[in-house]
N, C-alpha and C positions, 0 to 999 in steps of 0.2 A: 179191725177184726178180720175183714175180708182179706187183707194182705197176708195176715198170718196163716189163714186157711190156704190161700194160693201157694204160699211158700211151702207149707206142709205137703200139699199135693205134689209139688215139683220134687221135693226130696223123696217122697214115697215112690214116685215114678223112677227117679234115678236109682233108688234102692232096688226096685224090681228089675231094672235093666242090667244091673251088675252081674247077677247070676248067669243069665244067658251069655253075656260077653265072656265071662271067665270060664264057665264050665262047658257050655254048648259050642261056642266058637273057639274055645281054648286060646283066647287072646288076652293074656295078662296085661299087655300094654293098654289096650282100649279099656279094659276093666279098671286099670289104675287111673286113667284119665277120668273115667266115670266116678270113681270113688273120691277123687280129689274134689270134683264138682259137688258130689254128694256131701262131703264134709263141710264145704262152704255153705251149702244150702241148709244143713243142719244147724250151723252156727247162726245163720239168719233166722231160722225157725225158733231157736232157743231165745234169741233176743226179742223177737216179736211176741213169743208166748209169755216172756217175763213181763212185758208191758200189760198183758191181759191178766195173767195170774202167775204169781211167783211159784206156786206149786207146780203148775204146768211146765214152767221153765225148768225147774229142778228135776222133774221127772224125765226130762230129755237128756240130762247129764250122763247117765249110764249108757244111753244110746250113742252119744258122741264118743264116749270112751271105747265102746265096742267097735265102732266104725274106725276109730283111730288104730286100734289093734289089727283090725282086718286090713287096713291100708298098709300097715307095717308088714303083715304077712304077704299081701299082694306084691309089695315092693321086693321082698325077699325072693319070691318066686320069679318075678320079672328079672331080677339080677342073676339068679342062679341059672336061668334059661338063656342067657345071652351067649 
């Protein structure tokens, strides 16, 4: 249970870091690195939440889908700005 909470906190912090990297620093590369790590942390969160509650795990599926779409957009902006 503690492990799931710690991973959730880590992914929450990674999510909070993304906006300043992308918008304030205007650095899509660092934001992309952050969102990749965030994506992996969300996967770990989902697996750990499934162990505790199937409902909690399923409730994170739209979140991983949204972050996947955001990662795709971030990649597109990164490529277009090269």
